[in-house]
PyMOL Python script that loads the backbone (N, CA, C, O; Angstrom):
from pymol import cmd

cmd.read_pdbstr("""\
ATOM      1  N   MET A   1     190.565  98.292 170.738  1.00  0.00           N
ATOM      2  CA  MET A   1     189.606  97.357 171.005  1.00  0.00           C
ATOM      3  C   MET A   1     190.375  97.090 171.873  1.00  0.00           C
ATOM      4  O   MET A   1     189.788  97.192 172.950  1.00  0.00           O
ATOM      5  N   ALA A   2     191.951  96.636 172.065  1.00  0.00           N
ATOM      6  CA  ALA A   2     192.038  96.132 173.602  1.00  0.00           C
ATOM      7  C   ALA A   2     191.769  97.587 174.688  1.00  0.00           C
ATOM      8  O   ALA A   2     191.109  97.569 175.727  1.00  0.00           O
ATOM      9  N   LEU A   3     192.583  98.953 174.011  1.00  0.00           N
ATOM     10  CA  LEU A   3     192.225  99.451 175.273  1.00  0.00           C
ATOM     11  C   LEU A   3     191.187  99.813 175.941  1.00  0.00           C
ATOM     12  O   LEU A   3     191.233 100.398 177.023  1.00  0.00           O
ATOM     13  N   SER A   4     189.619  99.311 175.014  1.00  0.00           N
ATOM     14  CA  SER A   4     188.364  99.762 175.686  1.00  0.00           C
ATOM     15  C   SER A   4     188.302  98.314 176.568  1.00  0.00           C
ATOM     16  O   SER A   4     187.844  98.204 177.705  1.00  0.00           O
ATOM     17  N   ALA A   5     188.871  97.260 175.757  1.00  0.00           N
ATOM     18  CA  ALA A   5     188.421  95.642 176.865  1.00  0.00           C
ATOM     19  C   ALA A   5     189.009  95.468 178.186  1.00  0.00           C
ATOM     20  O   ALA A   5     188.816  94.745 179.164  1.00  0.00           O
ATOM     21  N   LEU A   6     189.907  96.534 177.798  1.00  0.00           N
ATOM     22  CA  LEU A   6     191.051  96.799 179.806  1.00  0.00           C
ATOM     23  C   LEU A   6     190.149  97.475 180.385  1.00  0.00           C
ATOM     24  O   LEU A   6     189.686  97.052 181.444  1.00  0.00           O
ATOM     25  N   VAL A   7     189.654  98.779 179.779  1.00  0.00           N
ATOM     26  CA  VAL A   7     188.866  99.397 180.831  1.00  0.00           C
ATOM     27  C   VAL A   7     186.959  98.680 181.109  1.00  0.00           C
ATOM     28  O   VAL A   7     186.220  98.552 182.085  1.00  0.00           O
ATOM     29  N   ALA A   8     186.906  98.520 180.302  1.00  0.00           N
ATOM     30  CA  ALA A   8     185.849  97.407 180.978  1.00  0.00           C
ATOM     31  C   ALA A   8     185.956  96.549 182.350  1.00  0.00           C
ATOM     32  O   ALA A   8     185.521  96.853 183.461  1.00  0.00           O
ATOM     33  N   LEU A   9     186.742  95.259 181.901  1.00  0.00           N
ATOM     34  CA  LEU A   9     187.243  94.705 182.851  1.00  0.00           C
ATOM     35  C   LEU A   9     187.997  95.436 183.809  1.00  0.00           C
ATOM     36  O   LEU A   9     188.449  94.684 184.672  1.00  0.00           O
ATOM     37  N   VAL A  10     188.282  96.575 183.959  1.00  0.00           N
ATOM     38  CA  VAL A  10     188.721  97.341 184.990  1.00  0.00           C
ATOM     39  C   VAL A  10     187.572  97.456 185.595  1.00  0.00           C
ATOM     40  O   VAL A  10     187.930  97.270 186.758  1.00  0.00           O
ATOM     41  N   ALA A  11     186.516  97.618 185.634  1.00  0.00           N
ATOM     42  CA  ALA A  11     185.329  98.704 185.879  1.00  0.00           C
ATOM     43  C   ALA A  11     184.609  98.065 186.067  1.00  0.00           C
ATOM     44  O   ALA A  11     183.544  98.571 186.422  1.00  0.00           O
ATOM     45  N   HIS A  12     184.692  96.259 185.948  1.00  0.00           N
ATOM     46  CA  HIS A  12     183.804  95.019 186.474  1.00  0.00           C
ATOM     47  C   HIS A  12     184.743  94.489 187.616  1.00  0.00           C
ATOM     48  O   HIS A  12     184.273  93.674 188.409  1.00  0.00           O
ATOM     49  N   ALA A  13     185.925  94.869 187.732  1.00  0.00           N
ATOM     50  CA  ALA A  13     186.634  94.146 188.674  1.00  0.00           C
ATOM     51  C   ALA A  13     185.931  94.308 189.950  1.00  0.00           C
ATOM     52  O   ALA A  13     185.035  95.150 189.887  1.00  0.00           O
ATOM     53  N   PRO A  14     186.089  93.709 191.161  1.00  0.00           N
ATOM     54  CA  PRO A  14     185.362  93.427 192.622  1.00  0.00           C
ATOM     55  C   PRO A  14     185.925  94.474 193.573  1.00  0.00           C
ATOM     56  O   PRO A  14     187.148  94.457 193.433  1.00  0.00           O
ATOM     57  N   ALA A  15     185.554  95.402 194.504  1.00  0.00           N
ATOM     58  CA  ALA A  15     186.180  96.360 195.693  1.00  0.00           C
ATOM     59  C   ALA A  15     187.680  95.696 196.049  1.00  0.00           C
ATOM     60  O   ALA A  15     187.785  94.478 195.906  1.00  0.00           O
ATOM     61  N   ASP A  16     188.574  96.286 196.401  1.00  0.00           N
ATOM     62  CA  ASP A  16     189.699  95.792 196.938  1.00  0.00           C
ATOM     63  C   ASP A  16     189.382  95.666 198.509  1.00  0.00           C
ATOM     64  O   ASP A  16     189.071  96.620 199.223  1.00  0.00           O
ATOM     65  N   PRO A  17     189.522  94.221 198.963  1.00  0.00           N
ATOM     66  CA  PRO A  17     189.628  93.340 200.383  1.00  0.00           C
ATOM     67  C   PRO A  17     190.092  93.934 201.495  1.00  0.00           C
ATOM     68  O   PRO A  17     189.830  93.651 202.663  1.00  0.00           O
ATOM     69  N   TYR A  18     191.192  95.247 200.833  1.00  0.00           N
ATOM     70  CA  TYR A  18     192.118  95.100 201.627  1.00  0.00           C
ATOM     71  C   TYR A  18     191.923  96.783 201.924  1.00  0.00           C
ATOM     72  O   TYR A  18     192.875  97.454 202.322  1.00  0.00           O
ATOM     73  N   PHE A  19     190.745  97.298 201.710  1.00  0.00           N
ATOM     74  CA  PHE A  19     190.678  99.151 201.501  1.00  0.00           C
ATOM     75  C   PHE A  19     190.041  99.567 202.747  1.00  0.00           C
ATOM     76  O   PHE A  19     189.917 100.790 202.814  1.00  0.00           O
ATOM     77  N   GLY A  20     189.449  98.702 204.094  1.00  0.00           N
ATOM     78  CA  GLY A  20     188.793  98.752 205.154  1.00  0.00           C
ATOM     79  C   GLY A  20     189.761  99.259 205.896  1.00  0.00           C
ATOM     80  O   GLY A  20     189.847 100.389 206.377  1.00  0.00           O
ATOM     81  N   GLU A  21     191.002  97.722 206.010  1.00  0.00           N
ATOM     82  CA  GLU A  21     191.815  98.012 206.760  1.00  0.00           C
ATOM     83  C   GLU A  21     192.712  98.863 206.697  1.00  0.00           C
ATOM     84  O   GLU A  21     193.253  99.347 207.691  1.00  0.00           O
ATOM     85  N   SER A  22     192.964  99.134 205.602  1.00  0.00           N
ATOM     86  CA  SER A  22     194.200 100.817 205.053  1.00  0.00           C
ATOM     87  C   SER A  22     193.610 101.503 205.577  1.00  0.00           C
ATOM     88  O   SER A  22     194.260 102.239 206.320  1.00  0.00           O
ATOM     89  N   LEU A  23     192.231 101.700 205.558  1.00  0.00           N
ATOM     90  CA  LEU A  23     191.379 102.698 205.929  1.00  0.00           C
ATOM     91  C   LEU A  23     191.510 103.382 207.458  1.00  0.00           C
ATOM     92  O   LEU A  23     191.636 104.551 207.822  1.00  0.00           O
ATOM     93  N   GLN A  24     191.444 102.406 208.016  1.00  0.00           N
ATOM     94  CA  GLN A  24     191.538 102.477 209.530  1.00  0.00           C
ATOM     95  C   GLN A  24     193.396 102.983 210.103  1.00  0.00           C
ATOM     96  O   GLN A  24     193.817 103.535 211.119  1.00  0.00           O
ATOM     97  N   ALA A  25     193.982 102.519 209.022  1.00  0.00           N
ATOM     98  CA  ALA A  25     195.348 102.153 209.501  1.00  0.00           C
ATOM     99  C   ALA A  25     195.826 103.964 209.476  1.00  0.00           C
ATOM    100  O   ALA A  25     196.293 104.651 210.385  1.00  0.00           O
ATOM    101  N   TRP A  26     195.527 104.278 208.245  1.00  0.00           N
ATOM    102  CA  TRP A  26     195.645 105.884 207.887  1.00  0.00           C
ATOM    103  C   TRP A  26     195.649 106.840 208.280  1.00  0.00           C
ATOM    104  O   TRP A  26     194.481 107.031 208.619  1.00  0.00           O
ATOM    105  N   GLU A  27     196.101 107.522 208.460  1.00  0.00           N
ATOM    106  CA  GLU A  27     196.077 108.973 208.788  1.00  0.00           C
ATOM    107  C   GLU A  27     194.502 109.476 207.975  1.00  0.00           C
ATOM    108  O   GLU A  27     194.098 109.241 206.836  1.00  0.00           O
ATOM    109  N   GLN A  28     193.973 110.132 208.943  1.00  0.00           N
ATOM    110  CA  GLN A  28     192.691 109.987 207.804  1.00  0.00           C
ATOM    111  C   GLN A  28     192.575 111.345 206.656  1.00  0.00           C
ATOM    112  O   GLN A  28     192.016 111.340 205.559  1.00  0.00           O
ATOM    113  N   GLY A  29     193.245 112.371 207.276  1.00  0.00           N
ATOM    114  CA  GLY A  29     193.842 113.487 205.806  1.00  0.00           C
ATOM    115  C   GLY A  29     194.766 112.814 204.415  1.00  0.00           C
ATOM    116  O   GLY A  29     194.613 112.818 203.193  1.00  0.00           O
ATOM    117  N   ARG A  30     195.876 112.204 205.468  1.00  0.00           N
ATOM    118  CA  ARG A  30     196.418 111.432 204.081  1.00  0.00           C
ATOM    119  C   ARG A  30     196.176 110.735 202.974  1.00  0.00           C
ATOM    120  O   ARG A  30     196.405 110.904 201.777  1.00  0.00           O
ATOM    121  N   PHE A  31     195.223 109.212 204.182  1.00  0.00           N
ATOM    122  CA  PHE A  31     194.290 108.891 202.802  1.00  0.00           C
ATOM    123  C   PHE A  31     193.497 109.401 202.119  1.00  0.00           C
ATOM    124  O   PHE A  31     193.504 109.215 200.902  1.00  0.00           O
ATOM    125  N   ILE A  32     192.555 110.221 202.762  1.00  0.00           N
ATOM    126  CA  ILE A  32     191.570 110.972 201.383  1.00  0.00           C
ATOM    127  C   ILE A  32     192.604 111.973 200.232  1.00  0.00           C
ATOM    128  O   ILE A  32     192.059 112.267 199.168  1.00  0.00           O
ATOM    129  N   GLN A  33     194.036 112.462 200.460  1.00  0.00           N
ATOM    130  CA  GLN A  33     194.573 112.912 199.478  1.00  0.00           C
ATOM    131  C   GLN A  33     194.878 112.012 198.642  1.00  0.00           C
ATOM    132  O   GLN A  33     194.304 112.091 197.556  1.00  0.00           O
ATOM    133  N   PHE A  34     195.859 110.876 198.848  1.00  0.00           N
ATOM    134  CA  PHE A  34     195.974 109.704 198.359  1.00  0.00           C
ATOM    135  C   PHE A  34     195.151 109.438 197.636  1.00  0.00           C
ATOM    136  O   PHE A  34     195.347 109.517 196.423  1.00  0.00           O
ATOM    137  N   HIS A  35     194.027 109.059 198.130  1.00  0.00           N
ATOM    138  CA  HIS A  35     193.068 108.258 197.289  1.00  0.00           C
ATOM    139  C   HIS A  35     192.009 109.119 196.765  1.00  0.00           C
ATOM    140  O   HIS A  35     190.923 108.551 196.650  1.00  0.00           O
ATOM    141  N   GLY A  36     192.059 110.526 196.368  1.00  0.00           N
ATOM    142  CA  GLY A  36     191.235 111.509 195.275  1.00  0.00           C
ATOM    143  C   GLY A  36     192.554 111.707 194.877  1.00  0.00           C
ATOM    144  O   GLY A  36     192.576 112.868 195.285  1.00  0.00           O
ATOM    145  N   ALA A  37     193.617 111.557 194.445  1.00  0.00           N
ATOM    146  CA  ALA A  37     194.634 111.453 193.872  1.00  0.00           C
ATOM    147  C   ALA A  37     194.555 110.275 192.701  1.00  0.00           C
ATOM    148  O   ALA A  37     194.962 110.307 191.540  1.00  0.00           O
ATOM    149  N   ALA A  38     194.001 109.415 193.309  1.00  0.00           N
ATOM    150  CA  ALA A  38     194.325 107.898 192.272  1.00  0.00           C
ATOM    151  C   ALA A  38     192.763 107.916 191.989  1.00  0.00           C
ATOM    152  O   ALA A  38     192.440 106.764 191.703  1.00  0.00           O
ATOM    153  N   GLN A  39     191.731 108.714 191.957  1.00  0.00           N
ATOM    154  CA  GLN A  39     191.128 108.931 191.506  1.00  0.00           C
ATOM    155  C   GLN A  39     191.208 109.409 190.392  1.00  0.00           C
ATOM    156  O   GLN A  39     191.374 108.708 189.394  1.00  0.00           O
ATOM    157  N   TRP A  40     191.111 110.597 190.367  1.00  0.00           N
ATOM    158  CA  TRP A  40     191.872 111.460 189.632  1.00  0.00           C
ATOM    159  C   TRP A  40     192.855 110.753 187.852  1.00  0.00           C
ATOM    160  O   TRP A  40     192.820 111.074 186.665  1.00  0.00           O
ATOM    161  N   VAL A  41     193.453 109.908 188.523  1.00  0.00           N
ATOM    162  CA  VAL A  41     194.352 109.381 187.632  1.00  0.00           C
ATOM    163  C   VAL A  41     193.523 108.149 187.111  1.00  0.00           C
ATOM    164  O   VAL A  41     193.643 107.899 185.911  1.00  0.00           O
ATOM    165  N   GLY A  42     193.015 107.657 187.575  1.00  0.00           N
ATOM    166  CA  GLY A  42     191.934 106.477 187.225  1.00  0.00           C
ATOM    167  C   GLY A  42     191.168 107.029 186.381  1.00  0.00           C
ATOM    168  O   GLY A  42     191.033 106.345 185.367  1.00  0.00           O
ATOM    169  N   TRP A  43     190.496 108.185 186.383  1.00  0.00           N
ATOM    170  CA  TRP A  43     189.253 108.600 185.489  1.00  0.00           C
ATOM    171  C   TRP A  43     190.005 109.186 184.398  1.00  0.00           C
ATOM    172  O   TRP A  43     189.409 109.106 183.324  1.00  0.00           O
ATOM    173  N   LEU A  44     191.302 109.836 184.348  1.00  0.00           N
ATOM    174  CA  LEU A  44     191.906 110.280 183.151  1.00  0.00           C
ATOM    175  C   LEU A  44     193.203 109.510 182.136  1.00  0.00           C
ATOM    176  O   LEU A  44     193.965 109.732 181.196  1.00  0.00           O
ATOM    177  N   TRP A  45     192.785 108.476 183.116  1.00  0.00           N
ATOM    178  CA  TRP A  45     193.950 107.641 182.077  1.00  0.00           C
ATOM    179  C   TRP A  45     193.485 106.723 180.794  1.00  0.00           C
ATOM    180  O   TRP A  45     194.466 106.355 180.147  1.00  0.00           O
ATOM    181  N   PRO A  46     192.226 106.264 180.268  1.00  0.00           N
ATOM    182  CA  PRO A  46     191.947 106.215 179.430  1.00  0.00           C
ATOM    183  C   PRO A  46     192.152 107.324 178.673  1.00  0.00           C
ATOM    184  O   PRO A  46     192.940 107.130 177.747  1.00  0.00           O
ATOM    185  N   TYR A  47     191.566 108.771 178.781  1.00  0.00           N
ATOM    186  CA  TYR A  47     191.652 109.604 177.828  1.00  0.00           C
ATOM    187  C   TYR A  47     193.081 110.213 177.248  1.00  0.00           C
ATOM    188  O   TYR A  47     193.436 110.642 176.150  1.00  0.00           O
ATOM    189  N   VAL A  48     193.679 110.048 178.451  1.00  0.00           N
ATOM    190  CA  VAL A  48     195.264 110.787 177.831  1.00  0.00           C
ATOM    191  C   VAL A  48     195.707 109.200 177.148  1.00  0.00           C
ATOM    192  O   VAL A  48     196.472 109.291 176.189  1.00  0.00           O
ATOM    193  N   ALA A  49     195.386 108.080 177.464  1.00  0.00           N
ATOM    194  CA  ALA A  49     195.823 106.757 176.326  1.00  0.00           C
ATOM    195  C   ALA A  49     195.499 107.337 175.058  1.00  0.00           C
ATOM    196  O   ALA A  49     196.337 107.543 174.180  1.00  0.00           O
ATOM    197  N   LEU A  50     193.942 107.672 174.938  1.00  0.00           N
ATOM    198  CA  LEU A  50     193.238 107.732 173.239  1.00  0.00           C
ATOM    199  C   LEU A  50     193.624 108.928 172.756  1.00  0.00           C
ATOM    200  O   LEU A  50     193.601 109.058 171.532  1.00  0.00           O
ATOM    201  N   VAL A  51     193.978 109.844 173.433  1.00  0.00           N
ATOM    202  CA  VAL A  51     194.403 111.062 172.780  1.00  0.00           C
ATOM    203  C   VAL A  51     196.236 110.852 172.240  1.00  0.00           C
ATOM    204  O   VAL A  51     196.543 111.334 171.150  1.00  0.00           O
ATOM    205  N   TYR A  52     196.915 110.399 172.765  1.00  0.00           N
ATOM    206  CA  TYR A  52     198.206 109.793 172.662  1.00  0.00           C
ATOM    207  C   TYR A  52     198.244 108.665 171.365  1.00  0.00           C
ATOM    208  O   TYR A  52     199.125 108.699 170.506  1.00  0.00           O
ATOM    209  N   LEU A  53     197.369 107.878 171.378  1.00  0.00           N
ATOM    210  CA  LEU A  53     197.144 106.795 170.360  1.00  0.00           C
ATOM    211  C   LEU A  53     196.569 107.758 168.752  1.00  0.00           C
ATOM    212  O   LEU A  53     196.954 107.762 167.582  1.00  0.00           O
ATOM    213  N   LEU A  54     195.488 108.472 169.521  1.00  0.00           N
ATOM    214  CA  LEU A  54     195.185 109.481 167.927  1.00  0.00           C
ATOM    215  C   LEU A  54     196.246 109.977 167.701  1.00  0.00           C
ATOM    216  O   LEU A  54     196.547 109.541 166.590  1.00  0.00           O
ATOM    217  N   VAL A  55     197.579 111.079 168.286  1.00  0.00           N
ATOM    218  CA  VAL A  55     198.789 111.578 167.639  1.00  0.00           C
ATOM    219  C   VAL A  55     199.349 110.487 167.286  1.00  0.00           C
ATOM    220  O   VAL A  55     199.825 110.491 166.151  1.00  0.00           O
ATOM    221  N   ARG A  56     199.425 109.755 167.758  1.00  0.00           N
ATOM    222  CA  ARG A  56     200.525 108.570 166.814  1.00  0.00           C
ATOM    223  C   ARG A  56     199.585 108.147 165.626  1.00  0.00           C
ATOM    224  O   ARG A  56     200.247 107.524 164.797  1.00  0.00           O
ATOM    225  N   VAL A  57     198.839 108.219 165.421  1.00  0.00           N
ATOM    226  CA  VAL A  57     198.363 107.850 164.152  1.00  0.00           C
ATOM    227  C   VAL A  57     198.270 108.798 163.432  1.00  0.00           C
ATOM    228  O   VAL A  57     198.249 108.481 162.243  1.00  0.00           O
ATOM    229  N   ALA A  58     198.209 109.760 163.616  1.00  0.00           N
ATOM    230  CA  ALA A  58     197.842 111.543 163.009  1.00  0.00           C
ATOM    231  C   ALA A  58     199.366 111.228 162.513  1.00  0.00           C
ATOM    232  O   ALA A  58     199.617 110.541 161.522  1.00  0.00           O
ATOM    233  N   SER A  59     200.215 111.756 163.245  1.00  0.00           N
ATOM    234  CA  SER A  59     202.114 111.439 162.943  1.00  0.00           C
ATOM    235  C   SER A  59     201.444 111.098 161.904  1.00  0.00           C
ATOM    236  O   SER A  59     200.777 111.859 161.202  1.00  0.00           O
ATOM    237  N   ARG A  60     201.672 109.314 161.684  1.00  0.00           N
ATOM    238  CA  ARG A  60     202.211 109.017 161.072  1.00  0.00           C
ATOM    239  C   ARG A  60     201.719 108.631 160.098  1.00  0.00           C
ATOM    240  O   ARG A  60     202.287 107.814 159.373  1.00  0.00           O
ATOM    241  N   ASP A  61     200.262 109.242 159.785  1.00  0.00           N
ATOM    242  CA  ASP A  61     200.241 109.815 158.494  1.00  0.00           C
ATOM    243  C   ASP A  61     199.798 111.000 157.269  1.00  0.00           C
ATOM    244  O   ASP A  61     199.182 111.127 156.211  1.00  0.00           O
ATOM    245  N   ASN A  62     200.676 111.797 158.362  1.00  0.00           N
ATOM    246  CA  ASN A  62     201.049 112.915 157.797  1.00  0.00           C
ATOM    247  C   ASN A  62     202.666 112.210 156.739  1.00  0.00           C
ATOM    248  O   ASN A  62     202.816 112.291 155.520  1.00  0.00           O
ATOM    249  N   GLU A  63     203.453 111.688 157.582  1.00  0.00           N
ATOM    250  CA  GLU A  63     204.610 111.352 157.188  1.00  0.00           C
ATOM    251  C   GLU A  63     204.843 110.744 155.296  1.00  0.00           C
ATOM    252  O   GLU A  63     205.955 110.411 154.887  1.00  0.00           O
TER     253      GLU A  63
END
""", "prot")
cmd.dss("prot")
cmd.show_as("cartoon", "prot")
cmd.util.cbc("prot")
cmd.orient("prot")
């Protein structure tokens, strides 16, 4: 339940105010690679956490 609440909280967070400044300061190719990696981590971490929790619960039931 806490994990779902945190995901909802992050989904409703406002945009980063420093995004435009960092976009101008960074070399374009490096920023795109970093931003793409950060997006993938942002999309995948809830699923990885859910799988981890399910494995922990399943292993506890087998004991």
